[in-house]
C-alpha positions in Angstrom: 13.5 0.4 11.2 10.3 -0.2 9.2 12.1 -0.6 5.9 14.7 -3.2 7.1 14.8 -6.2 4.8 13.8 -8.4 7.8 10.5 -6.5 8.1 9.5 -6.6 4.4 7.0 -8.9 2.9 6.2 -9.6 -0.7 3.1 -8.2 -2.4 2.0 -7.4 -5.9 0.5 -4.3 -7.4 -1.2 -3.4 -10.7 -0.9 0.2 -12.0 -4.0 1.7 -13.6 -3.3 2.7 -17.2 -6.6 3.5 -18.9 -10.3 3.1 -18.9 -12.3 1.8 -21.7 -15.8 3.0 -22.5 -18.7 0.5 -22.2 -21.2 0.5 -25.0 -24.6 -1.2 -25.1 -25.9 -3.5 -27.8 -26.9 -0.5 -30.0 -23.4 0.9 -29.7 -24.5 3.8 -27.4 -22.1 4.8 -24.6 -23.5 3.8 -21.2 -21.6 6.3 -19.2 -19.6 3.5 -17.5 -16.0 2.5 -17.9 -13.9 -0.7 -17.6 -10.5 0.1 -16.0 -7.4 -1.4 -17.5 -4.3 -2.3 -15.6 -0.7 -3.3 -16.3 0.3 -6.8 -15.4 1.2 -7.3 -11.7 4.6 -6.2 -10.5 6.3 -7.6 -7.4 7.3 -5.3 -4.5 8.4 -5.7 -0.9 7.3 -3.5 2.0 6.5 -3.5 5.7 2.8 -4.6 5.8 1.1 -3.8 9.1 -1.0 -6.5 10.8 -3.9 -4.0 11.6 -4.6 -0.3 11.7 -3.2 1.7 14.5 -4.0 5.0 16.1 -0.6 6.4 15.2 -1.4 6.1 11.5 -4.7 7.9 11.7 -3.1 11.3 11.9 -0.8 10.6 9.0 -3.6 10.2 6.5 -6.2 12.5 8.0 -9.7 11.9 9.5 -12.3 9.9 7.7 -9.9 7.7 5.6 -11.0 4.1 5.7 -8.2 1.6 5.6 -7.4 -1.8 7.0 -3.6 -2.0 6.8 -0.6 0.2 5.9 2.4 -0.6 3.8 5.7 1.2 4.3 7.9 1.3 1.2 11.5 2.4 1.1 12.1 5.4 -1.1 9.9 7.9 -2.9 10.2 6.8 -6.5 7.0 4.6 -6.5 4.4 5.0 -9.3 1.7 3.7 -6.9 -1.4 6.0 -6.8 -4.9 5.8 -5.4 -5.9 4.0 -8.6 -3.5 1.1 -7.9 -4.8 -2.3 -6.9 -2.9 -4.8 -4.8 -2.5 -8.5 -4.2 -1.6 -9.0 -0.5 -1.0 -12.5 0.9 -2.0 -14.0 -2.4 -0.6 -14.5 -5.9 -2.0 -12.4 -8.8 -5.0 -13.8 -10.6 -6.9 -12.3 -13.6 -10.4 -12.4 -15.1 -9.1 -12.3 -18.7 -6.3 -13.8 -20.7 -4.7 -10.5 -21.5 -4.1 -9.8 -17.8 -5.9 -6.4 -17.9 -8.7 -7.2 -15.4 -7.0 -8.3 -12.1 -8.9 -10.1 -9.3 -7.3 -8.1 -6.6 -8.0 -8.2 -2.9 -6.8 -4.7 -1.7 -7.1 -1.1 -3.0 -4.9 1.9 -2.2 -7.0 4.5 -0.4 -4.2 7.0 0.3 -0.5 7.6 -0.5 1.7 9.6 2.0 5.3 10.4 1.1 7.8 11.3 3.8 11.5 12.3 3.6 12.8 8.8 2.7 9.8 6.4 2.6 6.3 6.1 1.1 3.3 4.9 3.2 0.2 3.4 1.6 -3.2 3.1 3.4 -4.9 0.0 1.9 -8.4 -1.4 2.2 -9.6 -5.0 1.7 -12.2 -5.4 -1.0 -14.2 -8.3 -2.5 -13.8 -9.0 -6.2 -15.5 -11.6 -8.3 
């Protein structure tokens, strides 16, 4: 029932592809990285209105999340490094579209027999 087209809403996701080392003005590695993402891809899933107690057991104890998204099928490339645009269109900090200004992150991915459930948490970006 959760994956009926009637229950699905549009959202966008950016897959993490690499991380670039950050160097200081003397060309020394600072120990920090800048993540790089693919351009946003559109998807449709059942996005919950708020967290519920039934979902707590699915992801385990101590996982912080604000909403869940139920996706039909198991063939999703979404991982815990993926960033999301929920209830907004994709925006980027740079022209190459490698630094997204996302509003949600994936905190956990759980796969069932015929669907994938994502636990997502709202974040503040620039």
